[in-house]
C-alpha positions in Angstrom: 19.6 65.0 62.4 17.1 66.5 64.8 13.4 67.5 64.5 11.2 69.2 67.1 7.6 70.0 66.7 5.3 71.9 69.2 1.6 71.8 68.4 -1.5 73.4 69.9 -5.1 72.6 68.9 -8.0 74.4 70.5 -11.6 75.5 69.9 -14.4 77.5 71.5 -18.1 76.8 70.8 -20.8 79.0 72.2 -24.6 78.7 71.8 -27.4 81.1 72.7 -31.1 80.0 72.6 -33.2 82.9 71.3 -36.5 81.1 71.6 -37.6 77.6 72.3 -36.8 76.6 68.7 -34.3 79.2 67.4 -30.7 79.6 68.4 -27.4 81.3 67.3 -24.0 79.6 67.6 -20.5 80.7 67.1 -17.3 78.6 67.1 -13.7 79.3 66.6 -10.9 76.8 66.2 -7.2 76.9 65.7 -4.4 74.5 64.8 -0.9 75.8 65.2 2.5 74.2 65.2 6.1 75.3 65.2 8.7 73.0 63.6 12.4 73.3 64.1 14.5 70.8 62.0 18.3 70.5 61.8 19.9 68.2 59.2 23.6 67.8 58.5 26.1 65.8 56.4 29.3 65.1 58.3 32.7 66.0 57.0 33.7 63.1 54.7 30.2 62.2 53.4 30.6 60.6 50.0 28.3 63.0 48.0 29.4 66.1 50.0 33.0 65.5 51.2 33.3 68.9 53.0 30.0 68.4 54.8 27.1 70.8 55.4 24.3 71.8 57.7 20.8 73.2 57.5 18.5 74.8 60.1 14.8 75.1 59.1 12.0 76.7 61.1 8.3 76.7 60.1 5.4 78.3 61.8 2.0 77.2 60.6 -1.5 78.2 61.7 -5.0 77.4 60.6 -7.9 79.4 61.9 -11.6 78.4 61.4 -14.5 80.6 62.4 -18.3 80.1 61.9 -21.4 81.9 62.9 -24.9 80.6 62.2 -28.5 80.8 63.0 -30.6 77.6 63.3 -33.5 75.6 64.6 -33.5 72.1 66.1 -36.2 69.6 65.3 -39.0 72.1 64.7 -42.4 70.4 64.4 -44.1 71.6 61.2 -46.9 69.1 61.6 -47.5 66.0 63.7 -45.5 64.0 61.3 -43.0 66.4 59.7 -40.1 68.1 61.5 -37.4 70.5 60.4 -33.8 71.0 61.4 -32.1 73.9 59.6 -29.4 76.5 59.8 -27.8 79.3 57.8 -24.4 80.6 58.4 -21.1 82.2 57.3 -17.6 81.0 57.9 -14.0 81.7 57.1 -10.9 79.4 56.9 -7.5 81.1 57.0 -4.2 79.3 56.6 -0.8 81.0 57.2 2.7 79.7 57.2 6.1 81.3 57.6 9.5 79.6 57.1 13.1 80.5 57.6 16.1 78.4 56.6 19.9 78.8 57.0 22.1 76.6 55.0 25.8 76.1 55.3 28.4 74.2 53.3 32.0 73.2 53.7 33.0 72.8 57.4 36.1 74.6 58.4 36.9 72.4 61.4 36.0 68.8 60.2 34.6 67.5 63.5 32.6 70.6 64.5 29.1 70.5 63.2 27.9 74.1 63.6 26.3 76.7 61.3 29.1 79.0 62.5 31.7 76.6 61.3 31.1 76.8 57.5 32.8 78.6 54.7 29.5 79.6 52.9 26.1 80.4 54.2 22.8 81.2 52.6 19.4 82.1 54.0 15.9 81.7 52.8 12.6 83.1 53.9 9.1 82.3 52.7 5.5 83.0 53.7 2.1 81.9 52.5 -1.4 82.9 53.3 -4.8 81.8 51.8 -8.4 82.2 52.8 -11.8 80.8 52.0 -14.9 82.7 52.9 -18.2 80.9 52.9 -22.0 81.3 53.1 -24.0 78.2 53.6 -27.3 76.6 54.7 -28.9 73.3 55.4 -32.4 72.0 55.9 -33.4 68.5 57.0 -37.0 67.4 56.8 -38.0 64.4 58.9 -41.1 62.3 58.5 -42.2 60.2 61.4 -38.6 59.9 62.6 -37.7 57.4 59.9 -37.6 59.2 56.6 -35.3 62.2 56.1 -34.6 64.6 53.2 -31.6 66.9 53.6 -30.8 69.7 51.2 -27.7 72.0 51.4 -26.3 75.0 49.5 -22.9 76.6 49.9 -21.0 79.4 48.2 -17.2 79.6 48.6 -15.0 82.5 47.7 -11.3 81.5 47.2 -8.4 83.9 47.8 -6.2 81.6 45.6 -8.5 82.5 42.7 -8.7 86.2 43.5 -6.8 88.9 41.6 -7.5 92.6 41.0 -9.0 93.0 37.5 -9.6 89.3 37.1 -12.6 88.6 34.9 -13.1 84.9 35.7 -15.1 84.2 38.9 -13.3 83.4 42.2 -16.4 81.7 43.7 -18.8 78.9 43.1 -22.2 77.9 44.4 -22.8 74.2 44.9 -25.7 72.1 46.4 -26.6 68.7 47.6 -29.6 66.5 48.3 -29.8 63.3 50.3 -32.7 61.0 51.1 -32.3 58.4 53.9 -34.8 55.9 55.1 -34.3 54.2 58.5 -36.5 51.2 57.8 -35.8 49.6 61.1 -37.7 52.4 62.8 -40.7 52.0 60.4 -40.9 48.2 60.2 -40.3 45.1 62.4 -37.2 43.5 60.8 -36.7 40.7 63.4 -33.0 40.1 64.1 -32.0 43.2 62.1 -31.7 45.9 64.7 -30.9 48.7 62.3 -31.3 49.2 58.6 -30.8 52.5 56.8 -30.9 53.1 53.0 -29.5 56.3 51.5 -29.2 58.0 48.2 -27.8 61.4 47.4 -26.5 63.8 44.8 -23.9 66.4 45.7 -21.8 69.1 44.1 -18.4 70.3 45.4 -16.2 73.1 44.2 -12.6 74.0 45.0 -9.9 76.5 44.3 -6.2 76.2 43.7 -4.3 74.4 46.5 -1.5 77.1 46.7 -1.7 80.9 46.7 0.2 83.3 44.3 -0.4 81.2 41.2 -2.4 83.7 39.2 0.4 86.2 38.6 4.2 86.3 38.7 5.6 87.0 42.1 9.1 88.1 43.0 11.5 87.3 45.8 15.1 87.8 47.1 17.7 85.2 46.6 19.1 84.3 50.0 22.8 84.1 49.2 23.1 87.3 47.1 26.1 88.0 45.0 29.2 90.0 46.0 27.4 91.5 48.9 24.4 92.6 46.9 20.9 91.2 47.0 19.5 89.4 44.0 15.9 89.3 42.9 14.2 86.5 41.2 10.8 85.4 39.8 9.4 82.9 42.3 8.2 79.5 41.1 8.5 77.6 37.8 4.9 77.8 36.7 3.3 80.0 34.0 0.4 81.8 35.8 -3.1 82.0 34.5 -5.5 84.8 35.5 -8.5 83.1 34.1 -8.5 80.0 36.4 -12.0 79.2 37.8 -13.0 76.7 40.6 -13.2 73.1 39.6 -16.5 71.3 40.1 -17.2 67.7 41.2 -20.6 66.1 40.8 -21.4 62.9 42.6 -24.2 60.4 42.9 -24.2 57.9 45.8 -26.2 55.0 47.0 -25.7 52.9 50.1 -27.0 51.1 53.1 -26.1 50.5 56.8 -27.3 47.3 58.4 -26.7 46.0 61.9 -27.8 42.7 63.5 -27.0 40.2 66.2 -27.7 42.9 68.9 -25.5 45.3 66.9 -22.5 43.0 67.1 -22.3 42.6 63.3 -22.6 45.6 61.0 -22.1 46.3 57.3 -21.8 49.8 55.7 -21.7 49.7 51.9 -21.6 52.6 49.4 -21.6 52.8 45.6 -20.5 56.2 44.1 -20.1 57.7 40.7 -18.6 61.1 40.2 -17.2 63.4 37.6 -14.6 66.2 38.1 -14.7 69.0 35.5 -12.1 71.8 35.1 -9.6 70.4 37.5 -6.8 72.9 38.3 -3.5 71.3 37.2 0.0 72.2 36.2 0.5 71.2 32.6 4.1 70.5 31.5 5.6 73.4 29.5 8.5 73.5 27.1 11.8 74.2 28.9 12.5 76.9 26.3 9.8 79.0 28.0 11.8 79.2 31.2 9.1 77.5 33.1 8.4 73.9 34.0 4.6 74.0 33.8 1.5 76.1 33.1 -1.6 76.5 35.3 -4.8 75.5 33.6 -8.4 74.2 34.1 -8.5 71.0 32.2 -10.7 68.2 31.2 -13.1 65.8 32.7 -12.4 62.8 34.9 -14.8 60.2 36.1 -14.5 57.9 39.1 -16.8 55.1 40.3 -16.4 52.5 42.9 -17.5 50.8 46.1 -16.6 51.3 49.8 -17.3 48.6 52.3 -16.9 48.6 56.1 -17.6 45.5 58.1 -17.4 45.3 61.9 -17.9 42.3 64.1 -17.8 41.8 67.9 -17.2 38.1 68.5 -16.8 38.4 72.2 -18.5 40.9 74.6 -18.4 40.3 78.3 -18.1 42.5 81.4 -14.3 41.9 81.6 -13.3 41.2 78.0 -14.4 42.5 74.6 -13.1 42.1 71.1 -14.0 43.9 67.8 -12.6 43.3 64.4 -13.1 45.5 61.3 -12.4 45.3 57.6 -12.7 48.2 55.2 -12.2 47.9 51.4 -12.3 50.4 48.6 -12.2 49.9 44.9 -12.1 52.9 42.5 -12.2 52.9 38.7 -11.2 56.1 37.0 -11.3 57.3 33.4 -10.1 60.4 31.6 -13.1 61.5 29.6 -11.7 64.7 28.2 -8.4 66.7 28.3 -8.3 69.8 26.2 -10.1 71.2 23.1 -8.2 68.9 20.8 -8.4 65.8 23.0 -4.6 65.4 23.0 -2.5 64.0 25.8 -1.8 66.3 28.8 1.5 65.8 30.5 1.5 66.8 34.2 4.8 65.9 35.8 8.0 63.9 35.2 10.7 62.3 37.3 14.1 63.8 37.6 15.7 61.6 34.9 13.1 62.8 32.4 12.3 59.7 30.4 8.7 59.4 31.7 5.7 61.7 32.3 2.5 61.3 34.3 0.0 61.9 31.5 -3.8 62.2 31.0 -4.9 60.2 28.0 -8.5 60.2 26.9 -10.1 56.8 27.4 -7.5 55.6 29.9 -7.4 55.5 33.6 -6.3 58.5 35.6 -2.5 59.0 36.1 -0.9 57.0 33.3 2.9 56.5 33.5 3.9 57.3 30.0 7.5 56.6 29.1 10.2 54.9 27.1 10.5 51.1 27.0 12.6 48.1 25.8 12.1 46.7 22.4 10.8 43.2 22.8 10.2 40.2 20.5 6.9 38.3 20.2 7.8 36.3 23.3 8.4 39.4 25.4 12.2 39.0 25.5 14.4 42.2 25.4 16.0 42.8 22.0 19.7 43.8 21.9 21.9 45.5 19.3 25.6 45.0 18.9 26.9 48.3 17.4 29.5 48.5 20.3 30.8 45.0 19.6 28.7 43.5 22.5 25.0 43.4 23.1 23.1 46.3 24.8 19.3 46.7 25.1 17.4 48.6 22.3 15.4 51.4 23.8 12.0 52.5 22.1 11.8 56.2 22.4 8.2 56.4 21.3 6.5 56.4 24.7 3.8 54.1 25.8 1.7 53.4 28.9 3.9 51.5 31.4 1.4 51.6 34.3 -0.9 53.8 36.4 0.2 55.7 39.4 -3.0 55.6 41.4 -3.7 52.2 43.1 -7.4 51.4 42.6 -7.8 49.2 45.7 -7.3 50.0 49.3 -7.8 47.7 52.3 -7.7 48.1 56.1 -7.8 45.4 58.7 -8.1 46.3 62.4 -8.9 44.9 65.8 -9.4 46.2 69.3 -9.3 44.4 72.6 -10.3 45.3 76.1 -9.6 43.4 79.2 -10.9 45.1 82.4 -9.0 48.4 82.4 -6.5 47.4 79.7 -6.9 47.9 76.0 -5.0 47.2 72.8 -5.4 47.4 69.1 -3.8 47.3 65.7 -4.4 48.5 62.2 -3.1 47.0 59.0 -3.4 49.0 55.7 -2.5 48.2 52.2 -3.0 49.3 48.6 -2.9 47.3 45.3 -3.4 47.5 41.6 -1.1 50.5 40.9 2.4 51.1 39.7 5.2 53.4 40.6 8.2 54.7 38.7 11.1 54.2 41.2 13.8 56.6 40.2 15.9 55.2 43.1 15.9 51.7 41.7 16.5 52.9 38.2 19.5 55.0 39.3 20.9 52.0 41.3 20.7 49.9 38.2 22.5 52.5 36.1 25.3 52.8 38.7 25.6 49.0 39.1 24.5 49.1 42.7 21.2 47.1 42.3 21.4 43.4 43.1 20.0 42.6 39.6 23.2 44.0 38.1 25.2 41.1 39.7 23.4 37.8 38.7 24.6 34.5 40.1 28.3 34.1 39.3 28.3 37.4 37.3 30.9 39.1 39.4 33.7 36.6 38.7 32.4 34.7 35.6 30.9 37.7 33.7 27.3 38.2 32.8 25.2 36.9 29.9 22.4 39.3 29.2 18.9 37.8 29.3 17.3 38.4 25.8 17.8 38.0 22.1 19.7 39.8 19.3 18.0 41.6 16.5 18.2 38.5 14.3 16.2 36.6 17.0 19.1 34.4 18.3 19.5 33.9 22.0 22.4 35.8 23.5 25.3 33.7 24.7 28.0 36.4 24.9 29.4 37.0 28.3 30.2 40.6 29.3 33.3 41.7 31.2 33.4 44.4 33.9 33.6 47.4 31.5 31.0 46.0 29.2 28.6 45.4 32.1 29.0 49.1 33.1 27.9 50.2 29.6 25.2 47.6 29.5 23.5 48.8 32.7 24.0 52.4 31.8 22.0 51.8 28.6 19.5 49.6 30.5 18.4 52.3 32.9 17.8 54.7 30.0 14.4 53.0 29.6 11.8 54.2 32.0 10.4 50.7 32.0 13.5 49.7 34.1 12.1 51.7 37.0 8.5 50.6 36.8 7.3 48.5 39.8 4.0 47.3 41.1 3.3 49.5 44.1 1.3 46.9 46.2 2.1 46.8 49.9 0.6 45.9 53.3 2.0 47.5 56.4 1.3 47.5 60.1 0.0 51.1 60.3 -0.6 51.3 64.0 -0.2 49.2 67.2 -1.3 50.4 70.6 -1.7 49.3 74.2 -3.3 51.4 76.9 -4.6 51.5 80.5 -7.6 53.3 81.9 -6.9 54.4 85.4 -9.9 53.2 87.6 -12.3 55.9 88.8 -11.7 54.9 92.5 -8.1 55.9 92.2 -9.1 59.4 91.0 -11.6 59.9 93.8 -10.9 63.1 95.7 -9.0 64.7 92.8 -10.1 67.2 90.2 -9.6 64.6 87.4 -12.7 62.9 86.1 -10.9 60.3 84.0 -7.4 59.4 83.0 -5.7 57.0 80.6 -2.3 56.3 79.3 -1.2 54.5 76.1 1.8 53.5 74.1 1.3 54.0 70.3 3.5 52.9 67.5 2.9 53.9 63.9 4.3 52.6 60.6 6.2 49.9 62.4 7.0 47.6 59.5 5.9 46.1 56.2 4.0 42.8 56.0 4.7 42.8 52.2 6.2 45.3 49.8 6.5 44.8 46.0 8.9 47.8 45.6 12.4 46.8 46.7 14.7 49.3 48.4 12.0 52.0 48.8 8.8 52.8 50.6 5.9 53.1 48.1 4.5 55.9 50.2 7.7 58.0 49.7 6.5 59.1 46.2 7.1 62.8 45.9 3.9 63.8 44.2 0.5 63.2 45.9 -2.0 65.2 43.9 -2.4 65.0 40.1 1.0 63.3 39.5 1.0 60.2 41.7 3.4 57.3 41.0 6.8 59.1 40.9 9.6 58.3 43.4 13.2 59.4 43.4 15.5 58.9 46.5 12.4 59.3 48.7 12.7 59.3 52.4 10.6 56.4 53.9 7.6 57.2 56.1 9.1 57.5 59.6 8.5 54.9 62.2 7.2 56.6 65.3 6.6 55.5 68.9 4.8 57.8 71.2 3.3 57.9 74.7 -0.1 59.4 75.2 -1.7 60.8 78.4 -5.4 61.7 78.3 -7.0 63.6 81.2 -10.5 64.9 81.6 -11.4 67.5 84.2 
C-alpha cells in the first residue's frame, strides 16, 4: 500500500489606514492538498483469493476571504476606549475524487490495475459555501475592564434550495465581560489575574451538501457496456431543515504567579444545543437507512482546566510542564414531539444502535444483552442438549459512546539551541461497541474463546442454567463453535470501556545559531524530528485502537474492523527570510 499527499497552505493579509483611527483590511487564505493512495490485496489473500487493487485520487481546497472596516483603540473619553469592526466573509470548500478499482489478477504476481479481469471507476465531487456578515465592538475602561459584544449572520449553502420555505441563515450574538484585576489592584505575588463571564450563541448548517433533495449519479462499472444511473446516498432528504442553535454561558479566570512561572486557566461552561441536524434511523423497507431531521435539545456542562509550571528557567536550560483536564456532563432533554427514543446509527452486525433517550447522557449504546441472575452470572439454556447463553432481545443501555473526561500531560525542554518535548493524551469514562472483538468471538479467534486448558480438555461455560445450578458440562469442539456463535449475538459481548492513554507526540529539535546564518538571506532556521501516535501507555480495548471508531459526530462509540491511527515520524525544516 502507498499513500502520497501534497499540501499547500497560504494567506495574504493587507491593511490600509484611511485615517488615524479608521482602517480597511482584506485577507485571503487557502488550504489545498492532493492525495493519491494505492491499496492492494495480493493474489492468495484469504478473504480475496484472486487479489485486487484500488487507485484513489482526491483534490481538496478550502478558500477563506474576509473584508472589513474597523477602528483600533479609539478613545471615546479619557477612560473609555473602543475597538470595533464590521465585515463580510466567505468560506468555500471543494473536493473532487476519482477511484479505479480492479479485482481478480490475471497474472498472480503482477500487481497492476491493467492486470485485472474486472475494473470499475468512481467519480465524486462536493462543494459547499458559507457567506457571512459580522461585527464586533470592545469597550475598554481604564485598560482593565472590557465588554465585548458581537453579532454574526451566516448563510449556509447546505441549507439552500430553490423554493425552500425554511430559512437558510441564522443571526447569533455574544457578550463577554472581562476584568484584569491585576491591572487595577496591587495583588502582591500574583502577576496576572483575569476574571471573565460570557454568553454566546452559535448557529450551524448541515455538515455535508446535497442533503435537502435527492441527487443522481452514474454507477461506475455499468452493465453490458451501458451506463447505469442511481440515487446517491441512503438518506431521506428534508427540505425544511433549519440551522441548529447552541447557547452557552461561561465563567472563568486566568491567574499567574511566581514571576509568571505558574499559571492556572479554569473555565466552567453550560450550554444547550437545540434543533441539531442528525440522521435518524429509518425502516429498511423505505429503501433508505436514515432520514434527515432537526431534533431535540441536548445540554452540556463541565469544567476545563489548564495548569502550566516552569520549574527551571536559566539562560542555558528551561523546562515547562503542563496539564489540561476536561470533564463534560451531557443530558438529552428532548428528542421529538412524543419524547420517544431516537436511533441515529448502528454497527454492521445490527444488534445495537446509538440512541438519544430523554433523561440520559448523550450517545447511549442501546442493544441486546445476556440474561443474568441476581448475582450477575450469565443464564444458559439447554434446548440443543448443551448450554448456550440466553440473549435478551429487549434492548437496554449498555454504555455511552462519548467519553466525558479528557486529559493531556505535556512537557518541553530547552538546552541552549536544542529543544525537546512530549505530549500524552487520554480519555476515560466512555464505552465503545467493538464489532471487531465481537466478530472475533463469534469466529472463535478471540483469546477468550480458548480458556486455560480449553483446547484439549474442552470448555466449561462460566454461568448458570435456568434452574440456577452452576454449569459443570464441558463442551467439545463443535459445541464450542455453536456456543460462541450464540454468545456474539448479544451486543453486550462487544462492549468495552474505551479508556486509553497514548504518547501523542514526541519531538526533538535544533535551532541553528544566528552567527551561522550571518551573510545569508535566512533570518532564522530550525530543524526537528517529530513522532506522532507512537504507542499506547494503556488501552482498555484489546485488539483495536479506540480512536478507530468509524463515527465521530452524532454516533460515537461504534467500531468495526477499524484501521488504527497511523504512527507517523516526520522531519521538519522551518526557515524565515
